[in-house]
C-alpha positions in Angstrom: 13.4 -27.9 -118.2 13.0 -28.6 -114.5 10.0 -30.1 -112.7 8.4 -26.7 -111.9 8.4 -25.6 -115.5 7.1 -29.0 -116.7 4.4 -28.9 -114.0 3.3 -25.4 -115.1 3.3 -26.4 -118.8 1.4 -29.6 -118.1 -1.2 -27.7 -116.0 -1.7 -25.1 -118.6 -2.1 -27.7 -121.4 -4.7 -29.5 -119.3 -6.4 -26.2 -118.6 -6.6 -25.3 -122.2 -7.9 -28.8 -123.1 -10.5 -28.7 -120.3 -11.6 -25.1 -121.0 -15.0 -24.5 -122.5 -13.9 -21.0 -123.4 -14.3 -17.5 -122.1 -13.5 -16.4 -118.6 -14.2 -19.8 -117.1 -11.6 -21.3 -119.4 -9.1 -18.7 -118.2 -9.8 -19.6 -114.6 -9.5 -23.3 -115.2 -6.1 -22.8 -116.9 -4.9 -20.5 -114.1 -5.9 -23.0 -111.4 -4.4 -26.0 -113.1 -1.2 -24.1 -114.0 -0.8 -23.1 -110.3 -1.3 -26.7 -109.2 1.2 -27.9 -111.7 3.7 -25.3 -110.5 3.3 -26.4 -106.8 3.6 -30.1 -107.7 6.7 -29.5 -109.9 8.4 -27.4 -107.1 7.6 -30.1 -104.5 9.1 -32.8 -106.8 12.2 -30.7 -107.3 12.6 -30.3 -103.6 12.2 -26.5 -103.8 9.0 -26.6 -101.7 8.6 -28.2 -98.3 5.1 -29.5 -98.3 5.3 -30.4 -94.6 6.1 -26.8 -93.7 3.1 -25.6 -95.7 0.8 -28.0 -94.0 2.0 -26.9 -90.5 4.0 -30.0 -89.8 7.5 -28.5 -89.6 10.6 -30.2 -88.4 10.5 -28.3 -85.1 7.6 -30.4 -83.8 
């Protein structure tokens, strides 16, 4: 399991734990899963955070 997969899994578990239920719980799990995916990809080196924030290497 790589960092991206672990991040998504951790985010989804936190989302389920924090969810009160219903549609709000779904949204919480979706947001936390997405955040976990982004953090996992950044830690794996598959995502250049500086490029996303507009601070590319060209500047």
